[in-house]
BAFI-3210 file (N, C-alpha, C; in Angstrom, 3 decimals, decimal comma, padded with zeros to 6 digits):
// residues 194
n [1|2|3|4|5|6|7|8|9|10|11|12|13|14|15|16|17|18|19|20|21|22|23|24|25|26|27|28|29|30|31|32|33|34|35|36|37|38|39|40|41|42|43|44|45|46|47|48|49|50|51|52|53|54|55|56|57|58|59|60|61|62|63|64|65|66|67|68|69|70|71|72|73|74|75|76|77|78|79|80|81|82|83|84|85|86|87|88|89|90|91|92|93|94|95|96|97|98|99|100|101|102|103|104|105|106|107|108|109|110|111|112|113|114|115|116|117|118|119|120|121|122|123|124|125|126|127|128|129|130|131|132|133|134|135|136|137|138|139|140|141|142|143|144|145|146|147|148|149|150|151|152|153|154|155|156|157|158|159|160|161|162|163|164|165|166|167|168|169|170|171|172|173|174|175|176|177|178|179|180|181|182|183|184|185|186|187|188|189|190|191|192|193|194]
n.u [-026,699|-028,708|-030,367|-030,615|-028,537|-026,342|-026,585|-026,162|-023,532|-022,258|-022,743|-021,249|-018,672|-018,392|-018,512|-016,339|-013,672|-014,122|-014,469|-011,985|-010,176|-011,070|-010,042|-007,439|-007,136|-005,508|-004,789|-006,478|-005,162|-005,540|-005,287|-005,405|-005,916|-005,521|-005,264|-004,830|-002,618|-002,187|000,773|001,212|003,040|002,651|003,041|001,863|001,224|000,681|-001,004|-000,779|-002,415|-001,761|-003,040|-002,813|-002,314|-001,463|-002,381|-001,607|001,082|003,888|004,016|006,526|007,385|006,539|005,176|004,471|002,776|002,252|-000,062|000,621|000,718|001,861|004,286|006,596|008,181|009,490|009,680|008,369|008,664|007,544|009,386|012,527|012,112|013,022|013,083|013,114|013,268|011,857|011,071|007,829|007,337|007,751|009,676|009,357|011,003|011,177|011,500|009,255|005,799|003,572|000,808|-002,422|-001,760|-001,796|-000,053|001,469|002,441|004,164|003,912|005,421|004,300|003,791|000,912|-000,639|-003,520|-006,983|-009,103|-011,496|-011,151|-010,652|-007,882|-005,778|-003,796|-001,361|-000,946|001,223|001,733|004,322|004,975|006,203|006,287|007,032|005,384|002,809|001,005|-000,355|-002,498|-003,724|-005,816|-005,731|-007,434|-008,203|-010,086|-009,136|-008,474|-008,547|-006,540|-004,872|-003,558|-000,938|-000,696|001,363|002,097|000,198|-000,236|-001,074|-002,453|-001,964|-004,474|-004,941|-003,817|-004,596|-002,062|-000,384|001,041|004,192|006,307|008,782|008,052|006,439|008,304|010,025|008,222|007,569|010,109|010,710|008,618|009,196|011,719|010,906|009,215|011,107|012,898|011,211|010,617|013,193|013,787|011,767|012,489|014,949|014,246|012,716|014,674|016,171|014,302|013,705]
n.v [-012,260|-010,432|-011,217|-008,997|-007,293|-008,847|-008,752|-006,001|-005,725|-007,429|-006,029|-003,716|-004,779|-005,690|-003,271|-001,843|-002,426|-001,229|001,465|002,047|001,622|003,380|005,949|005,447|005,159|005,753|009,024|010,552|011,508|014,498|014,396|015,352|015,122|017,900|018,990|017,912|018,175|018,033|017,619|017,395|015,652|013,055|013,022|014,061|016,606|016,069|017,675|017,501|018,161|018,496|018,360|018,805|015,727|015,044|015,834|017,798|017,825|018,650|017,962|016,008|014,330|012,738|010,301|009,615|007,625|006,306|004,286|000,804|000,664|003,005|005,762|007,879|010,729|013,094|015,203|017,837|019,788|021,695|024,671|023,981|021,316|017,962|015,443|011,961|009,973|006,949|005,066|004,379|005,795|008,477|009,775|012,257|014,609|017,053|020,245|020,423|020,835|023,138|022,347|022,078|023,442|023,781|022,158|021,944|019,345|018,390|016,050|014,952|012,799|009,636|008,181|005,120|004,161|003,606|005,890|007,454|005,761|005,323|006,625|005,847|007,140|006,629|008,128|008,769|010,156|011,341|012,144|014,791|014,123|011,550|009,492|009,496|009,191|009,169|007,870|008,037|007,882|009,561|010,365|010,455|010,932|009,479|010,909|011,055|012,854|012,794|010,409|008,059|006,221|004,433|003,403|001,599|-001,742|-004,176|-007,348|-009,809|-011,696|-015,170|-017,318|-020,243|-022,681|-023,372|-025,130|-023,986|-022,901|-024,267|-026,478|-027,848|-028,533|-030,252|-032,327|-033,256|-034,075|-036,060|-037,877|-038,573|-039,835|-042,019|-043,382|-043,975|-045,630|-047,762|-048,700|-049,468|-051,474|-053,274|-053,945|-055,162|-057,369|-058,766|-059,515|-061,362|-063,373|-064,194]
n.w [049,747|047,576|044,474|042,920|043,784|043,077|040,280|039,814|040,714|038,889|036,491|036,972|037,116|034,481|033,070|034,049|032,834|030,310|030,951|032,097|029,952|028,035|028,396|027,732|025,035|021,871|020,557|017,793|014,804|012,972|009,998|006,678|003,126|001,581|-000,962|-004,346|-006,759|-010,108|-012,097|-014,765|-015,851|-015,160|-012,496|-009,226|-006,806|-003,521|-001,044|002,212|005,089|008,478|011,638|015,176|016,846|019,180|021,608|024,327|023,869|021,714|018,181|016,940|014,998|011,898|009,827|006,532|004,212|000,994|-001,008|-002,048|-004,864|-005,651|-005,582|-003,846|-004,988|-004,222|-001,281|000,764|003,672|006,598|007,640|009,135|009,443|008,528|005,968|005,293|002,586|001,466|-000,854|-000,898|001,312|003,658|006,231|008,484|010,598|013,179|014,901|016,444|016,359|017,640|019,863|018,402|016,092|012,594|010,010|006,776|004,625|001,750|-000,826|-003,651|-005,961|-007,678|-008,652|-008,688|-009,701|-010,521|-012,263|-010,247|-008,128|-004,585|-002,960|-000,407|002,144|004,759|007,848|010,467|013,530|015,691|019,026|021,179|023,874|023,976|024,663|023,584|020,482|017,176|014,613|011,325|008,373|005,779|002,731|-000,841|-003,877|-006,844|-010,063|-013,685|-014,299|-012,108|-011,829|-012,644|-015,392|-015,965|-013,550|-012,852|-012,614|-014,840|-015,046|-017,396|-019,120|-018,569|-021,017|-022,703|-022,911|-025,894|-028,689|-029,727|-032,472|-032,159|-030,588|-032,414|-034,437|-033,008|-032,416|-035,036|-035,998|-034,106|-034,598|-037,250|-036,949|-035,400|-037,196|-039,218|-037,786|-037,176|-039,776|-040,653|-038,772|-039,386|-042,079|-041,679|-040,193|-042,050|-043,920|-042,443|-042,049|-044,648]
ca.u [-026,777|-029,891|-030,064|-030,505|-027,198|-025,413|-026,671|-025,495|-022,105|-021,813|-022,730|-020,117|-017,455|-018,329|-018,277|-015,080|-012,592|-014,442|-014,212|-010,548|-009,460|-011,562|-009,094|-006,116|-007,108|-004,620|-005,428|-006,621|-004,591|-006,419|-004,520|-006,271|-005,334|-006,220|-005,247|-004,097|-002,303|-001,490|001,918|001,233|004,064|002,362|003,178|000,947|001,652|-000,334|-000,871|-001,321|-002,486|-001,748|-003,307|-002,254|-002,889|-000,610|-002,928|-000,884|002,500|004,141|004,273|007,956|007,662|005,402|005,442|003,410|003,013|001,265|-000,368|001,615|000,791|002,288|005,649|006,880|009,362|010,159|008,816|008,683|008,103|007,650|010,746|013,175|011,820|013,732|012,374|013,900|012,408|012,126|010,080|006,452|007,229|008,616|009,729|009,696|011,282|011,357|011,621|007,983|004,689|002,778|-000,539|-003,499|-001,260|-001,894|001,131|001,306|003,537|003,925|004,496|005,338|004,103|003,172|-000,195|-001,128|-004,907|-007,944|-009,901|-012,661|-010,760|-010,187|-006,467|-005,648|-002,464|-001,279|-000,221|001,529|002,400|005,085|004,796|007,355|006,325|007,551|004,392|001,607|001,150|-001,650|-002,477|-004,940|-005,764|-006,297|-007,617|-008,779|-010,574|-008,264|-009,094|-007,666|-005,417|-004,028|-002,938|000,091|-001,046|002,533|002,213|-000,826|000,193|-002,185|-002,084|-002,574|-005,352|-004,311|-004,106|-004,212|-000,795|-000,464|002,364|004,843|007,027|009,801|007,371|005,988|009,490|010,465|007,253|007,702|011,382|010,558|007,743|009,935|012,710|010,192|008,787|012,308|013,406|010,280|010,822|014,506|013,681|010,934|013,255|015,992|013,599|012,329|015,882|016,523|013,319|013,746]
ca.v [-011,234|-010,593|-011,352|-007,638|-006,836|-009,617|-008,201|-004,689|-005,980|-007,997|-004,972|-002,830|-005,491|-005,716|-001,912|-001,307|-002,382|-000,260|002,804|002,202|001,684|004,476|007,054|005,056|004,996|006,740|010,162|010,417|012,659|015,146|014,537|015,332|015,502|019,148|019,259|017,000|019,083|017,347|018,357|017,254|014,697|011,794|013,193|014,978|017,079|015,859|018,611|016,825|019,052|017,730|019,109|018,057|014,481|014,768|016,449|019,000|017,696|019,034|016,910|016,064|013,417|012,350|009,374|009,551|006,518|006,156|002,870|-000,035|000,921|004,386|006,066|009,276|011,187|014,065|015,674|019,143|019,920|023,057|025,133|023,326|019,877|017,164|014,235|010,862|009,301|005,520|004,472|004,838|006,327|009,594|010,008|013,644|014,974|018,485|020,816|020,304|021,723|023,361|021,779|022,759|024,167|022,998|022,255|021,278|018,540|018,176|014,838|014,800|011,350|008,969|007,410|004,025|003,852|003,875|007,092|007,158|004,914|006,014|006,410|006,055|007,269|006,377|009,194|008,417|011,253|011,050|013,292|015,190|013,545|010,197|008,523|009,465|009,221|008,940|007,323|008,310|007,439|010,549|009,800|011,294|010,179|009,678|011,282|010,743|013,785|012,626|009,078|007,747|004,897|003,551|002,803|000,577|-003,026|-004,990|-008,755|-010,316|-012,846|-016,462|-017,883|-021,652|-022,956|-024,102|-025,473|-022,955|-023,458|-025,212|-027,709|-028,553|-029,113|-031,397|-033,405|-033,799|-034,798|-037,269|-038,819|-039,053|-040,792|-043,222|-044,098|-044,491|-046,749|-048,878|-049,222|-050,128|-052,698|-054,212|-054,409|-056,058|-058,623|-059,507|-060,107|-062,541|-064,433|-064,597]
ca.w [048,729|046,738|043,042|042,379|044,138|042,245|038,911|039,807|040,837|037,605|035,460|037,275|036,723|033,019|032,569|034,558|031,831|029,250|031,476|032,288|028,675|027,190|028,515|027,253|023,584|021,275|019,907|016,354|014,103|012,015|008,754|005,505|001,847|001,270|-002,406|-005,236|-007,868|-011,208|-012,625|-016,227|-016,288|-014,484|-011,048|-008,554|-005,501|-002,493|000,062|003,396|006,241|009,721|012,858|016,285|017,324|020,343|022,824|024,747|023,501|020,327|017,200|016,594|013,893|011,072|008,730|005,526|003,284|-000,072|-001,224|-002,725|-006,305|-005,828|-005,129|-003,525|-005,723|-003,355|-000,200|001,335|005,020|007,139|007,976|010,262|009,412|007,525|005,562|004,728|001,611|001,291|-001,760|-000,719|002,669|004,054|007,678|008,792|011,984|013,299|016,246|017,160|016,016|018,840|019,847|017,661|014,924|011,362|009,154|005,484|004,110|000,320|-001,396|-005,104|-006,057|-008,822|-008,087|-009,533|-009,345|-011,590|-012,031|-009,428|-006,994|-003,382|-002,668|001,031|002,714|006,202|008,554|011,857|014,230|016,899|019,906|021,963|025,211|023,845|025,117|022,755|019,036|016,561|013,264|010,566|006,980|004,858|001,396|-001,887|-005,030|-008,012|-011,341|-014,813|-014,279|-010,925|-011,784|-013,631|-015,913|-015,954|-012,221|-012,693|-013,157|-015,310|-015,184|-018,618|-018,952|-018,840|-022,335|-022,661|-023,577|-027,153|-029,215|-030,524|-033,634|-031,725|-030,172|-033,628|-035,087|-032,196|-032,597|-036,401|-036,077|-033,302|-035,315|-038,424|-036,467|-034,980|-038,418|-039,875|-036,983|-037,341|-041,134|-040,666|-038,000|-040,160|-043,233|-041,166|-039,796|-043,277|-044,492|-041,655|-042,270|-046,042]
c.u [-027,993|-029,483|-029,909|-029,097|-026,154|-025,415|-025,977|-023,978|-021,530|-021,747|-021,584|-018,813|-017,293|-017,964|-016,919|-013,943|-012,858|-014,143|-012,709|-009,804|-009,931|-010,601|-007,736|-006,041|-006,252|-005,402|-005,502|-006,091|-005,629|-005,589|-005,487|-005,451|-006,120|-006,280|-004,438|-003,867|-001,537|-000,377|002,043|002,270|003,861|002,525|002,097|001,624|000,470|-000,045|-001,573|-001,251|-002,604|-001,996|-002,897|-003,057|-002,153|-001,152|-002,192|000,603|002,694|004,339|005,719|008,319|006,392|005,893|004,232|003,764|001,876|001,024|000,698|001,771|001,288|003,723|005,755|008,196|010,175|009,162|009,320|007,966|008,185|009,110|011,271|012,957|012,624|012,897|013,328|012,948|012,837|011,003|008,693|006,276|008,192|008,520|010,223|010,014|011,524|011,367|010,327|006,976|003,860|001,394|-001,521|-003,008|-001,332|-000,632|000,866|002,597|003,195|004,649|004,319|005,371|003,632|002,143|-000,660|-002,512|-005,779|-008,703|-011,167|-012,354|-010,326|-008,743|-006,260|-004,180|-002,516|-000,424|-000,026|002,309|003,164|005,105|006,007|007,418|006,831|006,547|003,239|001,956|-000,223|-001,466|-003,797|-004,742|-006,436|-006,416|-008,179|-009,251|-009,708|-009,098|-008,101|-006,422|-004,444|-003,364|-001,898|-000,195|000,129|002,706|001,200|-000,376|-001,041|-001,687|-002,745|-003,438|-004,583|-004,769|-003,696|-002,934|-001,035|000,944|002,917|005,626|008,064|009,185|006,924|007,170|009,965|009,524|007,395|008,993|011,294|009,715|008,462|010,979|012,057|009,746|009,991|012,865|012,509|010,457|012,142|014,427|012,834|011,694|014,333|015,388|013,195|013,518|016,300|015,572|013,500|015,045]
c.v [-011,486|-010,691|-009,989|-007,084|-007,554|-009,079|-006,845|-004,849|-006,518|-006,915|-003,992|-003,489|-005,557|-004,329|-001,354|-001,307|-001,377|001,163|003,050|002,388|002,800|005,654|006,734|004,911|006,083|007,865|009,913|011,676|013,230|015,433|014,412|015,637|016,727|019,443|018,182|017,786|018,328|018,230|018,223|016,273|013,317|011,880|014,136|015,446|016,892|016,826|017,976|017,791|018,198|018,675|018,222|016,801|014,079|015,383|017,729|018,949|018,167|017,803|017,051|015,127|013,041|011,390|009,388|008,445|006,443|004,664|002,135|000,276|002,327|004,573|007,547|009,642|012,165|014,554|017,011|019,262|021,368|023,394|024,427|021,824|019,213|015,935|013,219|010,038|007,852|004,900|005,068|005,633|007,491|009,743|011,430|013,769|016,471|018,941|020,726|021,322|021,902|022,710|022,696|023,626|023,241|023,233|021,484|020,580|018,217|016,918|014,878|013,299|010,921|008,019|006,363|003,619|004,107|005,154|006,688|006,311|005,774|005,633|006,791|006,090|006,847|007,494|008,761|009,560|010,719|012,329|013,525|014,592|012,102|009,122|008,395|009,497|008,982|008,475|007,679|007,881|008,472|009,942|010,834|010,383|010,514|010,099|010,946|011,630|013,508|011,253|008,938|006,340|003,919|002,859|001,687|-000,692|-003,799|-006,407|-009,284|-011,530|-014,111|-016,972|-019,343|-021,881|-023,764|-024,384|-024,292|-023,654|-024,499|-026,542|-028,526|-029,228|-030,346|-032,574|-034,050|-034,617|-036,100|-038,310|-039,411|-040,079|-042,101|-044,048|-044,718|-045,690|-047,969|-049,511|-049,981|-051,457|-053,726|-054,776|-055,406|-057,400|-059,452|-060,168|-061,360|-063,705|-064,980|-064,892]
c.w [047,860|045,274|042,384|042,633|043,294|040,811|038,813|039,851|039,529|036,530|035,698|036,838|035,210|032,477|032,972|033,532|030,716|029,702|031,610|030,973|027,761|027,230|027,946|025,748|022,961|020,617|018,414|015,695|013,155|010,775|007,588|004,256|001,402|-000,219|-003,110|-006,519|-008,958|-011,765|-014,143|-016,745|-015,645|-012,982|-010,532|-007,274|-004,562|-001,360|001,258|004,566|007,499|010,878|014,013|016,606|018,579|021,630|023,145|024,406|022,059|019,440|016,744|015,450|013,164|009,996|007,818|004,550|002,281|-000,307|-002,041|-004,206|-006,629|-005,335|-004,822|-004,205|-004,878|-002,313|000,327|002,671|005,466|007,484|009,215|010,314|008,306|007,196|004,961|003,872|001,442|000,467|-001,616|000,570|002,873|005,569|007,907|010,278|012,044|014,735|017,046|016,689|017,274|018,721|019,127|016,513|013,711|010,537|007,868|005,080|002,658|-000,145|-002,909|-005,362|-007,433|-008,234|-009,102|-009,070|-010,556|-011,249|-011,278|-008,201|-005,809|-003,128|-001,205|001,443|004,179|006,791|009,998|012,486|015,433|017,735|020,789|023,344|025,186|024,210|024,131|021,278|018,445|015,123|012,595|009,119|006,076|003,465|000,432|-003,008|-006,233|-009,214|-012,446|-014,810|-013,142|-010,834|-012,884|-014,146|-015,906|-014,608|-011,991|-013,383|-013,580|-015,532|-016,442|-018,309|-019,280|-020,199|-022,282|-023,466|-024,842|-027,631|-029,984|-031,639|-033,235|-031,301|-031,378|-034,318|-034,327|-032,395|-033,971|-036,521|-035,287|-033,995|-036,523|-038,017|-036,029|-036,184|-039,118|-039,115|-037,137|-038,721|-041,221|-039,931|-038,747|-041,354|-042,761|-040,789|-041,010|-043,923|-043,736|-041,930|-043,708|-046,555]
res [m|s|s|r|t|v|r|r|l|a|s|v|l|v|a|l|p|l|v|l|f|a|g|a|s|p|a|t|a|d|a|t|v|d|a|v|v|p|q|g|d|g|t|v|v|l|v|v|a|v|e|d|g|c|g|e|a|p|t|t|g|l|t|l|q|v|p|e|s|s|a|v|i|s|a|t|a|p|d|g|w|d|g|v|l|d|g|r|r|v|d|f|t|g|p|g|l|p|p|r|q|v|a|e|f|l|l|t|s|r|i|g|a|a|a|g|e|r|v|t|l|v|a|e|q|r|c|g|d|g|m|s|g|s|r|s|t|p|d|f|t|a|s|a|e|t|v|d|p|a|m|t|v|t|v|p|q|d|v|p|a|g|a|d|g|r|d|v|v|v|a|v|v|g|f|t|l|l|v|a|a|t|a|w|w|g|a|r|r|r|r|r|v|g]
***
C-alpha cells in the first residue's frame, strides 16, 4: 500500500464517526421568550413561544424551568394541555402540537435578578414518537420592572467578630474572681508565715 492510500484510508476512518453521529444529534427546539409583562406586584408573565423541535412528530410534552433565584407562581398552556407546577419548574402535557405549529405557554413568575442581567430558562420538549426530544435555553434581559427584589438574596459582608456585651461581662467577672482568689490565697499564706 502506498503512503497516499494509507493517508486516504486514515482520513476516511477519522471522518466516519463524525458523519455517522451528525444525523443522530438531537433536534433543537425553537423556544423563545416572546414577551415579559410586569404585573406591578413583583410578578411578571413570561410568554414562551415554542415551535416544533420534534421533526415530523407532534410535541406532546414540555418542561419549562426558571433559574434558581426565581419561582413560578402559576402557568397557562394551550387548550387541552395540563401543567404540573413544582417550584421553579412546570411540566406540561397535551394531546400533541402538530409539527411546525407555534404554541404559547405563559408563566407567571417572580424573577430574582439584577436589572440588565440575562435570565435564562430551560425548555425541554418531549415528542409523540417517544424517541426524539429537544432542549433549548430561551432568555431575556431583566429590567427594574421585571424583577422582584425580594427574590434576590444578598449575602452580608463578613464583619470581624468582636466582643459583645455578654463576652465583656464574663471576662470582667472571671478577672474579678481571679484577683479575689489570688488576694485570699496571699492573705492566707501570710497568716501561716506570721
